[in-house]
C-alpha positions as CSV (number, residue, x, y, z in Angstrom):
1,M,-21.2,-9.7,12.2
2,S,-22.3,-5.5,12.2
3,F,-20.2,-2.6,11.1
4,K,-20.8,1.0,11.2
5,L,-19.0,3.9,9.8
6,Y,-16.9,5.9,12.7
7,I,-17.4,9.6,12.0
8,N,-16.6,12.4,15.0
9,G,-16.1,10.1,17.5
10,Q,-19.8,8.1,17.1
11,L,-20.4,4.9,15.3
12,V,-23.4,5.5,12.9
13,E,-25.8,3.9,10.7
14,G,-24.7,4.6,6.9
15,K,-27.4,6.5,5.3
16,G,-26.0,5.4,1.3
17,V,-26.3,2.7,-0.9
18,E,-26.2,-1.0,0.7
19,R,-23.1,-3.3,-0.1
20,T,-22.8,-6.6,0.7
21,I,-18.9,-8.1,1.6
22,S,-18.1,-11.5,-0.1
23,N,-15.3,-13.9,0.9
24,P,-12.9,-14.5,-2.1
25,G,-11.9,-17.5,-1.3
26,T,-15.0,-19.2,-0.9
27,G,-17.5,-16.4,-2.5
28,E,-19.7,-16.4,1.3
29,T,-21.0,-13.3,1.9
30,V,-19.0,-11.8,5.3
31,A,-21.2,-8.7,6.0
32,V,-23.7,-6.5,4.3
33,I,-22.9,-2.8,5.4
34,K,-24.7,0.7,4.5
35,C,-22.3,3.0,3.0
36,A,-21.6,6.7,4.0
37,S,-24.2,9.4,2.3
38,K,-22.3,12.7,1.2
39,E,-24.1,14.3,3.6
40,Q,-22.1,11.8,6.4
41,T,-18.7,12.1,4.5
42,L,-19.2,15.8,4.7
43,E,-19.7,15.6,8.3
44,A,-16.6,13.2,9.0
45,L,-14.8,15.8,7.2
46,D,-16.0,18.6,9.3
47,G,-15.5,16.8,12.4
48,A,-11.6,16.4,11.4
49,Q,-11.2,20.3,11.0
50,E,-13.3,21.2,14.2
51,A,-10.8,18.4,16.2
52,F,-7.6,19.8,14.5
53,K,-8.3,22.9,16.6
54,T,-7.7,20.9,20.2
55,W,-5.5,17.8,18.7
56,S,-2.8,19.8,17.2
57,R,-2.0,21.8,20.6
58,M,-2.1,19.0,22.5
59,S,1.6,18.1,23.7
60,L,3.0,15.0,21.6
61,T,3.1,13.4,25.1
62,E,-0.2,13.7,25.6
63,R,-0.9,12.5,22.1
64,G,1.3,9.6,22.8
65,Q,-0.7,8.5,25.7
66,W,-3.8,8.5,23.4
67,I,-1.9,6.4,21.0
68,G,-0.7,4.2,23.5
69,K,-4.4,3.6,24.7
70,L,-5.1,2.9,21.0
71,K,-2.4,0.6,20.5
72,K,-3.6,-1.9,23.5
73,A,-6.9,-1.5,22.6
74,L,-6.3,-3.1,19.0
75,F,-4.0,-5.9,20.9
76,A,-6.7,-6.9,22.8
77,Q,-8.7,-7.6,19.6
78,K,-6.3,-8.7,17.6
79,E,-7.5,-12.1,16.9
80,E,-10.9,-10.9,15.4
81,L,-8.9,-8.2,13.7
82,V,-7.1,-10.7,11.7
83,D,-10.0,-13.5,11.5
84,I,-12.1,-10.2,10.0
85,L,-9.1,-9.2,7.7
86,S,-8.6,-12.8,6.2
87,M,-12.4,-13.0,5.7
88,E,-12.6,-9.8,3.5
89,T,-9.5,-9.9,1.9
90,G,-8.8,-14.3,1.4
91,K,-5.5,-13.9,3.1
92,P,-3.9,-16.6,5.0
93,L,-4.2,-16.0,8.5
94,F,-0.3,-15.2,9.0
95,A,-0.3,-12.6,5.8
96,A,-3.4,-10.9,7.9
97,A,-1.3,-11.1,11.4
98,R,1.7,-9.7,9.4
99,G,-0.8,-6.9,8.5
100,F,-1.7,-6.1,11.8
101,N,1.6,-6.2,13.3
102,V,2.6,-3.5,11.0
103,L,-0.5,-1.4,11.9
104,V,0.3,-1.3,15.5
105,D,4.1,-0.9,15.3
106,A,3.7,2.0,12.8
107,L,1.5,3.7,16.0
108,D,4.8,3.4,17.7
109,F,7.3,4.4,14.9
110,Y,5.5,7.5,14.0
111,Y,5.7,8.4,17.8
112,E,9.0,7.8,18.1
113,E,10.1,9.6,14.8
114,A,7.7,12.8,15.9
115,K,10.2,13.8,18.8
116,R,12.9,14.3,16.5
117,F,10.8,17.4,14.6
118,T,12.0,19.8,16.5
119,G,12.5,22.6,14.1
120,I,15.9,24.8,14.1
121,T,16.8,28.1,15.4
122,I,19.5,30.5,14.2
123,P,20.6,33.3,16.0
124,D,21.1,36.7,14.1
125,Y,23.8,38.8,16.0
126,N,25.3,40.8,12.6
127,S,22.1,43.0,12.3
128,S,21.7,46.0,14.3
129,N,19.0,44.3,16.5
130,A,20.1,40.4,17.2
131,S,17.5,38.4,16.2
132,Y,16.4,34.5,16.3
133,H,15.4,32.8,13.1
134,T,13.4,29.6,13.6
135,N,12.2,27.0,11.1
136,A,8.9,25.3,13.1
137,Y,7.2,22.4,12.0
138,R,3.4,23.0,12.6
139,P,0.8,19.9,11.6
140,K,-0.3,20.5,8.3
141,G,-4.0,20.1,9.0
142,V,-7.0,17.6,8.0
143,M,-5.7,14.6,5.8
144,V,-7.8,12.3,3.8
145,G,-6.4,9.1,3.0
146,H,-7.4,6.8,0.6
147,L,-6.7,2.8,0.8
148,S,-6.3,-0.1,-1.1
149,W,-8.1,-3.1,-0.9
150,N,-4.7,-5.7,-1.0
151,M,-3.5,-4.3,2.7
152,P,-6.3,-2.9,4.6
153,L,-4.8,-3.0,8.1
154,L,-1.1,-2.0,6.8
155,N,-2.2,0.8,4.9
156,I,-4.4,2.0,8.0
157,G,-0.6,1.9,9.6
158,A,0.7,3.8,6.9
159,K,-1.6,6.7,7.3
160,L,-2.5,6.6,10.9
161,G,0.5,6.7,12.5
162,P,1.4,9.8,10.9
163,T,-1.7,11.7,11.1
164,L,-1.5,11.1,15.1
165,A,1.9,11.4,15.8
166,S,2.4,15.1,13.5
167,G,-0.9,16.4,15.2
168,C,-3.1,16.2,12.1
169,T,-6.6,14.9,12.0
170,C,-8.4,12.8,8.9
171,V,-10.7,11.1,7.3
172,L,-9.5,7.3,6.1
173,K,-11.8,5.8,3.0
174,P,-11.2,2.6,2.9
175,A,-11.4,0.6,-0.6
176,S,-15.4,-0.7,-1.0
177,L,-14.2,-4.0,-1.3
178,T,-12.5,-4.5,2.0
179,P,-13.4,-1.7,4.4
180,L,-14.4,-4.2,7.4
181,S,-11.2,-4.5,9.1
182,A,-10.7,-0.9,9.1
183,L,-14.5,-0.1,10.5
184,K,-13.2,-2.7,13.0
185,V,-10.5,-0.2,14.0
186,G,-13.2,2.8,14.1
187,E,-15.0,0.7,16.8
188,I,-12.3,0.1,18.7
189,A,-11.4,3.5,19.1
190,E,-15.2,4.7,20.3
191,S,-14.9,2.0,22.7
192,I,-11.9,3.6,24.1
193,H,-13.7,7.1,23.5
194,F,-10.7,8.3,21.3
195,P,-10.9,12.3,21.2
196,K,-13.6,12.8,18.5
197,G,-12.9,13.7,14.9
198,V,-9.4,13.1,15.1
199,F,-9.5,10.4,12.8
200,N,-12.4,9.7,11.1
201,I,-13.7,6.2,9.1
202,V,-15.8,6.2,6.1
203,T,-16.6,3.4,3.0
204,G,-18.6,4.2,0.0
205,P,-19.3,4.9,-3.4
206,V,-16.6,7.2,-5.4
207,N,-19.5,10.1,-5.8
208,D,-20.7,9.8,-2.5
209,V,-17.2,9.6,-0.8
210,A,-14.0,10.0,-2.6
211,T,-15.4,12.9,-4.9
212,V,-16.6,14.7,-1.6
213,L,-13.5,13.8,-0.2
214,N,-11.1,15.2,-2.7
215,S,-13.2,18.2,-3.6
216,S,-13.6,19.4,-0.5
217,P,-11.4,22.6,0.6
218,I,-10.9,21.4,4.2
219,P,-8.1,18.8,3.7
220,R,-4.8,20.3,3.2
221,L,-3.1,16.9,2.3
222,I,-4.6,13.9,-0.1
223,T,-3.0,10.7,0.0
224,L,-3.6,7.5,-1.8
225,I,-2.4,3.7,-2.2
226,G,-4.0,3.2,-5.4
227,S,-3.8,2.8,-9.3
228,S,-1.8,5.2,-11.5
229,E,-5.3,6.1,-12.6
230,T,-6.9,6.7,-9.5
231,G,-4.3,8.7,-8.5
232,K,-4.7,11.3,-11.6
233,Q,-8.7,11.0,-10.7
234,V,-7.9,12.3,-7.0
235,I,-5.6,15.4,-8.7
236,R,-8.3,16.1,-11.3
237,D,-11.2,16.0,-8.1
238,S,-9.4,18.4,-5.9
239,C,-7.4,20.9,-8.5
240,N,-9.9,23.6,-7.6
241,T,-7.7,24.2,-4.5
242,I,-4.1,23.9,-3.8
243,K,-3.2,20.6,-1.5
244,S,-0.3,18.6,-1.5
245,Y,-0.2,15.0,-2.5
246,S,1.0,11.7,-1.2
247,L,-0.2,9.0,-4.3
248,E,1.4,5.6,-3.9
249,L,0.6,4.2,-7.7
250,G,1.2,1.8,-9.6
251,G,4.1,-0.5,-10.6
252,N,5.7,-3.0,-13.3
253,A,8.7,-4.4,-11.1
254,P,11.4,-5.7,-13.2
255,A,13.6,-8.7,-11.8
256,I,17.1,-8.8,-13.2
257,V,18.9,-11.9,-12.8
258,M,22.2,-11.5,-13.8
259,P,24.9,-15.0,-14.8
260,D,26.7,-14.7,-11.9
261,A,23.6,-14.8,-9.6
262,D,23.4,-16.9,-6.6
263,L,20.6,-18.5,-8.7
264,E,18.7,-20.5,-6.4
265,K,18.5,-17.5,-4.1
266,A,17.0,-15.4,-6.7
267,A,14.4,-17.8,-8.4
268,N,13.4,-18.9,-4.7
269,F,13.0,-14.9,-3.8
270,I,11.1,-14.4,-7.3
271,A,9.1,-17.4,-6.9
272,S,7.9,-16.5,-3.2
273,L,7.2,-12.7,-3.9
274,K,5.0,-13.3,-6.6
275,M,2.7,-15.8,-4.8
276,N,2.8,-13.4,-1.7
277,N,-0.6,-12.2,-1.5
278,C,-1.6,-13.8,-5.0
279,G,0.5,-11.2,-6.2
280,Q,-1.8,-9.0,-5.4
281,I,1.2,-5.9,-4.2
282,C,2.3,-2.6,-5.9
283,T,5.9,-3.8,-5.2
284,C,5.9,-7.4,-6.8
285,V,7.8,-8.3,-9.7
286,N,5.9,-8.2,-12.8
287,R,8.4,-9.1,-15.1
288,A,11.7,-11.5,-14.4
289,L,14.6,-10.5,-16.9
290,V,17.0,-13.2,-16.7
291,H,20.3,-13.5,-18.8
292,E,19.7,-16.4,-21.5
293,D,23.0,-18.4,-20.0
294,V,20.7,-19.0,-16.9
295,A,17.4,-18.8,-18.4
296,D,16.4,-22.6,-18.4
297,E,17.6,-23.4,-14.9
298,F,16.0,-20.1,-13.0
299,V,12.6,-21.8,-14.9
300,E,12.7,-24.7,-13.5
301,I,13.4,-23.7,-9.9
302,V,10.7,-21.3,-10.2
303,K,8.5,-23.7,-11.3
304,K,9.3,-26.3,-8.9
305,Q,8.0,-23.8,-6.3
306,F,4.8,-22.9,-8.1
307,E,3.8,-26.5,-8.3
308,A,4.3,-26.8,-5.0
309,C,1.8,-24.0,-3.9
310,K,-1.2,-24.7,-2.3
311,L,-4.0,-22.6,-2.6
312,G,-6.2,-21.9,0.4
313,W,-7.8,-18.7,2.4
314,G,-7.3,-18.0,6.2
315,R,-8.7,-20.7,8.4
316,E,-7.4,-23.7,5.9
317,E,-4.2,-25.3,7.2
318,D,-0.6,-24.9,5.4
319,V,-1.3,-22.6,2.6
320,T,0.9,-20.8,0.7
321,M,-1.1,-18.5,-1.5
322,G,-5.0,-17.1,-1.1
323,P,-7.3,-16.0,-4.1
324,L,-7.6,-13.2,-6.1
325,I,-9.9,-10.3,-4.9
326,T,-12.8,-10.8,-7.2
327,R,-14.1,-13.0,-10.2
328,G,-13.3,-10.3,-12.2
329,D,-9.7,-9.7,-11.3
330,R,-9.4,-13.6,-12.1
331,D,-10.9,-13.4,-15.2
332,R,-8.7,-10.4,-16.0
333,V,-5.1,-12.3,-15.2
334,L,-6.1,-14.9,-17.2
335,G,-7.2,-13.0,-20.1
336,L,-3.2,-11.4,-20.2
337,I,-1.9,-14.9,-20.0
338,S,-4.3,-15.9,-22.8
339,D,-2.7,-12.9,-24.8
340,A,0.7,-13.6,-23.9
341,V,0.2,-17.2,-25.5
342,A,-1.6,-16.1,-28.3
343,H,1.6,-13.7,-28.8
344,G,4.2,-16.3,-29.1
345,A,4.8,-17.0,-24.9
346,N,5.3,-20.4,-23.8
347,L,2.8,-21.2,-20.5
348,V,5.2,-23.8,-18.9
349,C,3.0,-23.8,-15.8
350,G,-0.6,-22.7,-13.7
351,G,-2.9,-20.2,-15.3
352,E,-5.4,-22.9,-14.2
353,I,-8.7,-22.6,-12.2
354,P,-8.5,-25.8,-9.6
355,E,-11.6,-27.9,-10.1
356,D,-11.5,-28.0,-5.9
357,K,-11.9,-24.5,-5.0
358,S,-14.6,-23.1,-7.8
359,S,-16.3,-21.8,-5.1
360,G,-13.6,-19.0,-4.8
361,N,-11.4,-16.9,-7.1
362,Y,-8.2,-18.9,-7.3
363,L,-5.5,-19.0,-10.1
364,T,-2.7,-21.6,-10.1
365,P,0.7,-19.3,-10.4
366,A,1.5,-19.2,-13.9
367,L,4.9,-19.6,-15.5
368,L,5.4,-18.2,-18.8
369,T,8.9,-18.0,-21.2
370,G,9.3,-16.7,-24.6
371,C,7.9,-13.5,-23.7
372,N,8.9,-9.8,-24.6
373,N,8.4,-6.7,-23.3
374,Q,5.5,-5.5,-25.6
375,M,3.2,-8.3,-24.6
376,E,-0.1,-6.7,-22.3
377,L,1.5,-9.4,-19.5
378,C,4.6,-7.2,-19.7
379,R,3.3,-3.8,-20.0
380,K,0.4,-3.8,-17.6
381,E,0.3,-4.4,-13.8
382,I,-0.9,-7.8,-13.7
383,F,-1.6,-7.6,-9.9
384,G,-2.1,-11.6,-9.9
385,P,0.0,-14.4,-10.0
386,A,1.5,-14.7,-13.4
387,L,5.1,-14.4,-14.2
388,P,6.5,-13.3,-17.8
389,V,10.1,-14.3,-18.4
390,I,11.9,-12.1,-20.7
391,T,15.9,-13.2,-21.8
392,F,18.8,-10.7,-22.5
393,K,22.2,-10.8,-23.4
394,T,23.6,-7.8,-21.7
395,L,23.1,-5.8,-18.8
396,E,22.6,-2.3,-20.9
397,E,19.8,-4.4,-22.7
398,A,18.5,-5.6,-19.3
399,I,18.3,-2.0,-18.0
400,E,16.8,-0.8,-21.4
401,I,13.8,-3.1,-21.1
402,A,13.3,-2.6,-16.9
403,N,13.2,0.9,-18.3
404,D,10.8,0.6,-20.7
405,T,7.8,1.1,-19.2
406,E,5.6,4.3,-17.7
407,Y,5.9,2.9,-14.1
408,G,8.9,3.3,-11.5
409,L,8.1,2.3,-8.3
410,S,10.1,-0.8,-7.7
411,A,12.7,-3.1,-9.2
412,Y,15.0,-5.8,-8.4
413,A,18.5,-7.3,-9.5
414,Y,20.5,-10.4,-8.8
415,T,24.3,-10.4,-9.3
416,Q,27.5,-10.9,-7.1
417,N,29.6,-8.0,-9.2
418,L,29.5,-4.8,-7.1
419,H,30.5,-3.0,-10.3
420,D,27.0,-4.3,-12.0
421,A,25.0,-3.8,-8.8
422,F,26.5,0.3,-9.1
423,L,25.4,0.3,-12.3
424,L,21.8,-1.0,-11.8
425,T,21.6,1.5,-9.1
426,E,22.2,4.6,-10.8
427,N,20.3,3.4,-14.1
428,L,16.9,1.8,-13.4
429,E,14.1,3.9,-13.1
430,A,12.5,3.2,-9.5
431,G,11.5,4.8,-6.5
432,E,13.1,1.9,-4.6
433,I,16.2,-0.5,-6.5
434,I,16.7,-4.1,-4.1
435,I,20.1,-5.9,-4.9
436,N,19.8,-9.8,-4.0
437,V,17.0,-9.7,-1.3
438,W,13.6,-9.6,-1.3
439,G,12.8,-6.6,0.4
440,G,10.9,-8.3,2.7
441,G,10.7,-7.6,6.8
442,S,9.1,-4.3,8.7
443,P,8.7,-1.4,5.8
444,L,8.9,1.1,8.6
445,P,12.0,2.7,8.5
446,Y,12.3,2.8,4.5
447,A,10.9,5.4,2.4
448,H,8.4,3.9,-0.3
449,G,7.2,5.5,-3.3
450,G,7.4,5.7,-6.8
451,V,9.1,8.0,-9.7
452,K,7.1,8.5,-13.1
453,E,3.5,7.5,-12.9
454,S,3.8,5.4,-9.9
455,G,3.4,8.5,-7.9
456,I,4.2,11.7,-5.9
457,G,6.0,11.6,-2.1
458,K,6.5,8.9,0.2
459,D,4.8,6.4,2.4
460,W,6.8,5.0,5.5
461,S,10.2,6.2,7.5
462,T,10.9,9.4,8.5
463,I,10.7,11.1,5.5
464,S,6.8,10.5,5.1
465,L,6.3,12.1,8.6
466,S,7.5,15.1,7.0
467,E,4.5,15.6,4.5
468,Y,2.1,15.8,7.3
469,Y,4.2,18.9,8.7
470,D,4.2,22.5,7.0
471,V,7.5,24.8,7.8
472,K,7.0,27.7,9.4
473,R,10.0,30.8,9.3
474,I,9.5,32.6,12.3
475,T,12.0,35.6,12.7
476,M,12.0,37.4,16.0
477,T,14.0,40.7,17.3
478,P,13.7,40.8,21.6
């Protein structure tokens, strides 16, 4: 397969370093691509800046027509896009298809939401000359979108949807580990002659691409889905100019299981979420905080789920969980498990490299008991299939443990007591708190983002769309 950069409406061969993209499920090479050079990255920024002059002035109806054409073209190549995504990430096909569906749904969602950004006009009859005051929404300008490797197509939807609907333009930088599905989106856009420069897709090393994008005075908004350390680096790179930021960063999500919880439901939800994308999701449960009275039963249910997990990648049948993205990430998770065991944790099941999957980056889902919140396994974002269980005696103790982290993205809780549920929602330090459910389904209507070290701003929802606009006050007297 051949993949090119998408710059200013053209498919171009990269002039930077060469990079091999491998299938995490098999170790086989999927493609060898040429990355963008610094000069090509600057060309993409210049193209986006020039395109903003016309795209921002285009009526929403006309932009919607182009969005509709893009959506139709994406659907026409859905099967190939899903297959590419599965190969570069190792995702099972059903999970790759879910990412595609969110991408195309996001294009529709943000176009419809943009119709509601009409501004407010306030008449003033009290002055000597009657006047009108308007708060008008205007597209902010060029957006830079740094995408994470774990959800390539879904993340494009989170950034491209609001960009196109608002009248902004953008340069998207897919992660170096999984750029292929994003580059394919660029190829599809070129095939329908999408207005040049409106969105550009470049990938490559930090110094040639990310630093160039962040340090340029052209972008008015920088968005990122990635780690907290990467978010801080983005801010450092761009601090010579004043910009807006929307940074969705790391997490250390607790799941609190109270003694009155529907235990079967809670344990199955937590186990399923831990196996989803091999635990490589920022909102994944990182720590299970379980009341001591129900801990043994909870562990047995999760153990049963974990031991039934079938490992494999996209083209294999009846797969439950795919591989970790790299061999290094698998070793990192194994190191966290070993460290926890060395400090007193009990490995109940999993944490093994399957012999029949040695060519891929597979790891059986690990369940550990006897954990405490000072273990590295409980303090770091695991981003892998390992679940430490910490027991507690009181709700107050559970909340204290849950909040004892630098992160604050997601938190989960399971209880039938309405009073306890309210205490949890009021006292947990997280950007999103989910009670008695997994939180699956479409992310589109719900604001997603963290507090503390987990980020600035929101993805998804009308709230995220507002970050792509400046509000201009206009006062006029006839």
